Structure formats: C-alpha cells, structure tokens
Backbone as CSV, one residue per row, in Angstrom:
resi,resn,N_x,N_y,N_z,CA_x,CA_y,CA_z,C_x,C_y,C_z
1,MET,0.830,-1.193,0.000,0.000,0.000,0.000,0.878,1.262,0.000
2,ARG,2.017,1.202,0.682,2.885,2.369,0.756,3.479,2.712,-0.606
3,VAL,3.820,1.719,-1.379,4.364,1.973,-2.723,3.296,2.617,-3.598
4,LEU,2.070,2.129,-3.510,0.970,2.703,-4.279,0.778,4.173,-3.925
5,LYS,0.846,4.489,-2.650,0.686,5.883,-2.226,1.791,6.753,-2.801
6,SER,3.012,6.253,-2.781,4.110,7.053,-3.327,3.944,7.256,-4.833
7,LEU,3.472,6.228,-5.527,3.246,6.356,-6.969,2.132,7.345,-7.283
8,LEU,1.081,7.326,-6.501,-0.023,8.249,-6.729,0.416,9.703,-6.553
9,VAL,1.198,9.962,-5.523,1.687,11.327,-5.294,2.634,11.739,-6.416
10,ALA,3.493,10.831,-6.828,4.399,11.129,-7.945,3.614,11.402,-9.229
11,CYS,2.509,10.720,-9.418,1.668,10.955,-10.606,1.099,12.372,-10.619
12,ILE,0.784,12.898,-9.445,0.339,14.295,-9.376,1.455,15.199,-9.884
13,GLY,2.670,14.930,-9.432,3.809,15.723,-9.872,4.036,15.633,-11.367
14,VAL,3.937,14.435,-11.921,4.136,14.262,-13.364,3.036,14.976,-14.143
15,THR,1.814,14.883,-13.678,0.702,15.552,-14.347,0.905,17.067,-14.353
16,ALA,1.288,17.622,-13.217,1.535,19.067,-13.144,2.687,19.468,-14.061
17,LEU,3.712,18.637,-14.127,4.841,18.916,-15.017,4.392,18.917,-16.476
18,LEU,3.575,17.952,-16.855,3.074,17.889,-18.227,2.191,19.089,-18.552
19,TYR,1.359,19.515,-17.602,0.520,20.687,-17.820,1.376,21.935,-18.018
20,ALA,2.411,22.095,-17.183,3.283,23.263,-17.308,3.991,23.269,-18.654
21,MET,4.494,22.121,-19.063,5.188,22.049,-20.346,4.228,22.295,-21.504
22,GLN,3.003,21.785,-21.383,2.004,22.015,-22.423,1.654,23.503,-22.496
23,ASN,1.530,24.151,-21.357,1.242,25.586,-21.351,2.353,26.371,-22.031
24,LEU,3.584,26.023,-21.744,4.704,26.708,-22.390,4.708,26.445,-23.894
25,GLY,4.284,25.268,-24.297,4.209,24.950,-25.717,3.091,25.677,-26.446
26,ASN,2.123,26.184,-25.693,0.975,26.872,-26.291,1.115,28.391,-26.276
27,VAL,2.298,28.899,-26.054,2.483,30.354,-25.959,2.050,31.057,-27.244
28,SER,2.361,30.480,-28.394,1.972,31.141,-29.648,0.451,31.199,-29.783
29,GLU,-0.235,30.158,-29.358,-1.705,30.155,-29.396,-2.265,31.224,-28.456
30,ILE,-1.623,31.386,-27.319,-2.065,32.404,-26.360,-1.842,33.796,-26.940
31,ARG,-0.722,33.989,-27.629,-0.463,35.282,-28.281,-1.549,35.607,-29.293
32,GLU,-1.933,34.618,-30.091,-2.984,34.830,-31.093,-4.303,35.189,-30.425
33,ALA,-4.640,34.500,-29.354,-5.877,34.804,-28.640,-5.814,36.199,-28.032
34,GLN,-4.639,36.576,-27.567,-4.451,37.912,-26.990,-4.668,38.993,-28.047
35,ARG,-4.171,38.757,-29.249,-4.352,39.724,-30.343,-5.815,39.852,-30.740
36,ALA,-6.531,38.745,-30.690,-7.937,38.754,-31.087,-8.824,39.415,-30.036
37,ALA,-8.386,39.389,-28.774,-9.197,39.966,-27.693,-9.047,41.481,-27.703
38,SER,-10.145,42.128,-27.460,-10.084,43.592,-27.412,-10.393,44.049,-25.997
39,GLY,-9.737,45.107,-25.588,-10.009,45.688,-24.277,-9.349,44.955,-23.123
40,THR,-8.447,44.046,-23.395,-7.786,43.354,-22.290,-6.451,43.997,-21.994
41,LEU,-5.936,43.724,-20.847,-4.635,44.230,-20.442,-3.631,43.089,-20.567
42,PRO,-2.894,43.042,-21.671,-2.036,41.897,-21.944,-0.989,41.625,-20.878
43,ILE,-0.440,42.665,-20.261,0.623,42.432,-19.284,0.087,41.651,-18.089
44,PHE,-1.134,41.940,-17.662,-1.710,41.215,-16.531,-1.998,39.758,-16.898
45,ASN,-2.437,39.543,-18.120,-2.662,38.166,-18.567,-1.355,37.383,-18.586
46,TRP,-0.280,38.010,-19.063,1.011,37.321,-19.111,1.567,37.083,-17.719
47,ILE,1.345,38.015,-16.815,1.785,37.811,-15.430,1.026,36.631,-14.824
48,ALA,-0.293,36.596,-15.029,-1.101,35.485,-14.514,-0.651,34.160,-15.123
49,PHE,-0.393,34.179,-16.426,0.090,32.970,-17.104,1.414,32.511,-16.488
50,GLY,2.327,33.449,-16.278,3.623,33.102,-15.692,3.494,32.539,-14.288
51,VAL,2.607,33.131,-13.492,2.400,32.641,-12.125,1.803,31.236,-12.145
52,VAL,0.841,31.009,-13.022,0.226,29.681,-13.129,1.270,28.636,-13.513
53,VAL,2.070,28.933,-14.531,3.088,27.968,-14.970,4.118,27.746,-13.866
54,LEU,4.494,28.809,-13.174,5.433,28.679,-12.064,4.869,27.757,-10.983
55,PHE,3.612,27.937,-10.640,2.986,27.079,-9.639,2.852,25.637,-10.132
56,GLN,2.607,25.462,-11.411,2.550,24.102,-11.939,3.902,23.409,-11.812
57,PHE,4.974,24.140,-12.086,6.308,23.573,-11.878,6.561,23.309,-10.397
58,LEU,6.070,24.180,-9.521,6.216,23.977,-8.084,5.467,22.726,-7.633
59,ILE,4.238,22.552,-8.112,3.470,21.350,-7.782,4.202,20.108,-8.272
60,ALA,4.763,20.198,-9.470,5.509,19.066,-10.015,6.693,18.719,-9.112
61,ALA,7.451,19.718,-8.712,8.629,19.466,-7.871,8.232,18.902,-6.510
62,VAL,7.217,19.497,-5.893,6.774,19.028,-4.575,6.161,17.630,-4.684
63,GLY,5.391,17.389,-5.734,4.778,16.072,-5.916,5.803,14.981,-6.157
64,LEU,6.768,15.261,-7.010,7.800,14.254,-7.278,8.670,14.017,-6.046
65,GLN,9.009,15.078,-5.336,9.787,14.904,-4.118,8.958,14.206,-3.034
66,GLY,7.683,14.557,-2.931,6.808,13.899,-1.954,6.639,12.423,-2.246
67,GLY,6.474,12.087,-3.527,6.385,10.674,-3.910,7.668,9.924,-3.570
68,TRP,8.810,10.578,-3.813,10.099,9.953,-3.500,10.262,9.753,-1.995
69,LYS,9.871,10.752,-1.201,9.981,10.620,0.258,9.106,9.484,0.768
70,LEU,7.911,9.365,0.222,7.044,8.261,0.620,7.665,6.922,0.227
71,PHE,8.214,6.865,-0.970,8.843,5.630,-1.429,10.048,5.280,-0.553
72,ALA,10.844,6.283,-0.207,12.022,6.046,0.628,11.645,5.606,2.039
73,ALA,10.477,6.041,2.527,10.039,5.696,3.885,9.160,4.450,3.925
74,ARG,9.031,3.753,2.817,8.096,2.624,2.749,8.427,1.494,3.719
75,HIS,9.698,1.320,4.083,10.084,0.258,5.008,10.265,0.771,6.431
76,GLY,9.974,2.041,6.644,10.143,2.644,7.960,8.978,2.346,8.884
77,THR,9.058,2.928,10.056,7.986,2.787,11.040,6.768,3.583,10.580
78,PRO,5.622,3.304,11.159,4.436,4.098,10.804,4.634,5.595,11.048
79,GLU,5.373,5.955,12.098,5.632,7.366,12.377,6.508,7.987,11.292
80,GLN,7.520,7.245,10.838,8.387,7.753,9.774,7.617,7.926,8.471
81,PHE,6.749,6.976,8.173,5.970,7.083,6.943,4.973,8.229,7.037
82,LYS,4.381,8.397,8.225,3.441,9.506,8.403,4.159,10.841,8.248
83,GLU,5.372,10.941,8.755,6.148,12.168,8.595,6.454,12.439,7.126
84,ALA,6.690,11.386,6.366,6.973,11.541,4.932,5.735,11.995,4.159
85,LYS,4.568,11.818,4.736,3.328,12.224,4.066,3.148,13.737,4.008
86,THR,3.886,14.474,4.816,3.700,15.926,4.899,3.877,16.603,3.550
87,LEU,4.926,16.270,2.838,5.162,16.873,1.531,4.080,16.472,0.530
88,ALA,3.583,15.259,0.655,2.489,14.816,-0.216,1.240,15.658,0.012
89,VAL,0.967,15.984,1.261,-0.190,16.815,1.574,-0.012,18.216,0.985
90,TRP,1.205,18.737,1.006,1.474,20.031,0.390,1.209,19.986,-1.114
91,THR,1.474,18.867,-1.731,1.192,18.725,-3.160,-0.285,18.944,-3.442
92,GLY,-1.118,18.289,-2.675,-2.560,18.453,-2.844,-3.030,19.857,-2.524
93,ALA,-2.473,20.438,-1.469,-2.858,21.800,-1.084,-2.484,22.801,-2.175
94,LEU,-1.297,22.673,-2.728,-0.880,23.572,-3.806,-1.755,23.397,-5.042
95,SER,-2.131,22.174,-5.351,-3.004,21.926,-6.505,-4.353,22.611,-6.324
96,LEU,-4.905,22.501,-5.125,-6.185,23.158,-4.856,-6.032,24.672,-4.892
97,LEU,-4.925,25.177,-4.376,-4.673,26.613,-4.413,-4.609,27.120,-5.843
98,VAL,-3.892,26.401,-6.697,-3.778,26.815,-8.100,-5.147,26.817,-8.759
99,TRP,-5.927,25.776,-8.522,-7.245,25.722,-9.154,-8.134,26.840,-8.628
100,PHE,-8.224,26.963,-7.315,-9.182,27.901,-6.755,-8.747,29.350,-6.916
101,VAL,-7.548,29.675,-6.494,-7.129,31.076,-6.495,-6.704,31.540,-7.884
102,LEU,-5.835,30.770,-8.518,-5.283,31.252,-9.774,-6.229,31.077,-10.952
103,PHE,-6.894,29.953,-11.042,-7.773,29.741,-12.185,-9.179,30.261,-11.929
104,PHE,-9.775,29.827,-10.850,-11.172,30.153,-10.601,-11.356,31.640,-10.309
105,MET,-10.598,32.163,-9.355,-10.777,33.564,-8.964,-10.104,34.518,-9.943
106,THR,-8.816,34.297,-10.198,-8.088,35.244,-11.040,-8.474,35.091,-12.500
107,GLY,-8.367,33.884,-13.016,-8.660,33.663,-14.429,-10.114,33.869,-14.773
108,GLY,-10.991,33.312,-13.964,-12.416,33.428,-14.244,-12.991,34.777,-13.868
109,GLY,-12.600,35.277,-12.701,-13.172,36.520,-12.222,-12.528,37.765,-12.784
110,LEU,-11.205,37.806,-12.795,-10.516,39.019,-13.210,-10.370,39.119,-14.720
111,PHE,-9.985,38.035,-15.371,-9.715,38.102,-16.802,-10.847,37.560,-17.663
112,GLN,-11.882,37.015,-17.027,-13.025,36.483,-17.768,-12.575,35.497,-18.837
113,TRP,-11.849,34.481,-18.428,-11.366,33.478,-19.372,-12.546,32.690,-19.909
114,GLY,-13.193,33.252,-20.886,-14.347,32.597,-21.474,-14.040,31.965,-22.811
115,SER,-12.793,32.023,-23.215,-12.424,31.443,-24.506,-12.375,29.929,-24.398
116,GLU,-12.291,29.293,-25.560,-12.226,27.834,-25.581,-10.982,27.332,-24.851
117,SER,-9.841,27.960,-25.088,-8.623,27.531,-24.402,-8.701,27.815,-22.908
118,GLY,-9.380,28.904,-22.522,-9.572,29.204,-21.106,-10.441,28.172,-20.417
119,GLU,-11.479,27.727,-21.118,-12.354,26.700,-20.551,-11.610,25.377,-20.389
120,VAL,-10.775,25.056,-21.351,-9.971,23.836,-21.257,-9.008,23.944,-20.088
121,ALA,-8.376,25.108,-19.931,-7.443,25.316,-18.824,-8.161,25.188,-17.480
122,MET,-9.353,25.761,-17.377,-10.131,25.643,-16.142,-10.468,24.187,-15.854
123,ALA,-10.856,23.437,-16.870,-11.201,22.030,-16.678,-9.985,21.216,-16.246
124,LYS,-8.840,21.495,-16.850,-7.619,20.773,-16.467,-7.188,21.135,-15.049
125,ALA,-7.305,22.398,-14.697,-6.949,22.809,-13.338,-7.883,22.160,-12.324
126,PHE,-9.174,22.072,-12.656,-10.119,21.398,-11.770,-9.783,19.919,-11.657
127,ALA,-9.457,19.290,-12.776,-9.106,17.863,-12.748,-7.874,17.626,-11.881
128,LEU,-6.853,18.459,-12.036,-5.647,18.299,-11.224,-5.948,18.554,-9.751
129,GLY,-6.690,19.606,-9.455,-7.026,19.917,-8.063,-7.871,18.857,-7.404
130,SER,-8.899,18.390,-8.093,-9.794,17.404,-7.483,-9.134,16.037,-7.351
131,THR,-8.400,15.588,-8.372,-7.721,14.296,-8.236,-6.616,14.369,-7.198
132,SER,-5.965,15.520,-7.086,-4.952,15.686,-6.046,-5.589,15.612,-4.665
133,ALA,-6.711,16.283,-4.501,-7.397,16.256,-3.209,-7.826,14.837,-2.843
134,LEU,-8.397,14.123,-3.790,-8.794,12.734,-3.511,-7.597,11.850,-3.199
135,THR,-6.521,12.054,-3.930,-5.304,11.268,-3.683,-4.762,11.547,-2.296
136,ILE,-4.711,12.807,-1.920,-4.170,13.163,-0.613,-5.083,12.662,0.501
137,LEU,-6.388,12.700,0.297,-7.285,12.111,1.297,-6.993,10.626,1.473
138,PHE,-6.740,9.939,0.381,-6.395,8.521,0.433,-5.050,8.307,1.123
139,VAL,-4.042,9.097,0.730,-2.695,8.925,1.279,-2.686,9.232,2.781
140,TRP,-3.315,10.329,3.163,-3.268,10.736,4.558,-4.265,9.960,5.417
141,GLY,-5.421,9.671,4.838,-6.514,9.125,5.654,-6.548,7.622,5.847
142,THR,-5.806,6.876,5.062,-5.835,5.421,5.225,-4.635,4.956,6.024
143,THR,-4.821,3.845,6.697,-3.701,3.282,7.447,-2.729,2.606,6.493
144,ASP,-1.491,2.559,6.928,-0.451,2.012,6.057,-0.307,0.509,6.240
C-alpha cells in the first residue's frame, strides 16, 4: 500500500509537469488569442500565465519529491511514513490553491477566461485539483 501511495503522489507531480510544459508549448496560441481579444490588459494576462506555470512547476517538484519521500520511507515505522506524508499533503494543497485562487478567482473573475482555451485550462486545473485532493485524502486518511 505504501508503494501505491508514493506512486499516486508522484503521478500528481508528473501531471503538473506535463501541464506546465504544455502551457509553455501553447504560448503562440495564447499570443494569437491575446491579439484577437479587445479591451484586455495583456501584461496582466502574461503575469497570470507566468504565475500559473510557475505554480505548476512547483506542484511538479513538490509532488515528485513527496512521492520519492514516501517511497524512501516505505520500510520505515508508521511514524516515519506519516512524517513523509507531509510533503504529499502540500502537493494536494498547492493543486487546490492553483485551481481555486489562480484559475477560478483570477482567471475566471478578473480576466473572464471565457475562450475555448480558457475553458480547457479551467477544466484541467479542476481535474488536477480534485484528483490531487482525492489522492491526498487517500494517502493521509488510510492506514499504512
């Protein structure tokens, strides 16, 4: 069960890494959408984009490190394994923060991300946040 938990947390990290890399790969598409939009403040959109990608890389790093710590503590005592879960919990918390604060409040409320790519980004952020939350509930809430 401990190996499964470490793999699940690492999967959150890999997913966040893939999302960040995909976002960086879509910069030209974002530029085109920015040109088509009228009345927007491009610098604020780019700052928000940069913060989101930065947080996605942060989630990836914390998730991969959290998965590794869980894997390394798999043969330890229950207390050692529980201590290793702390970073995994941060992975889930950061994922929820990115979805709620950066996408839902900032992207949806401030920038009105109503475009097709914005809707896809919101859906992906929700998927990452919700699966991370469920994973962390499983990792933290079940006995080892």
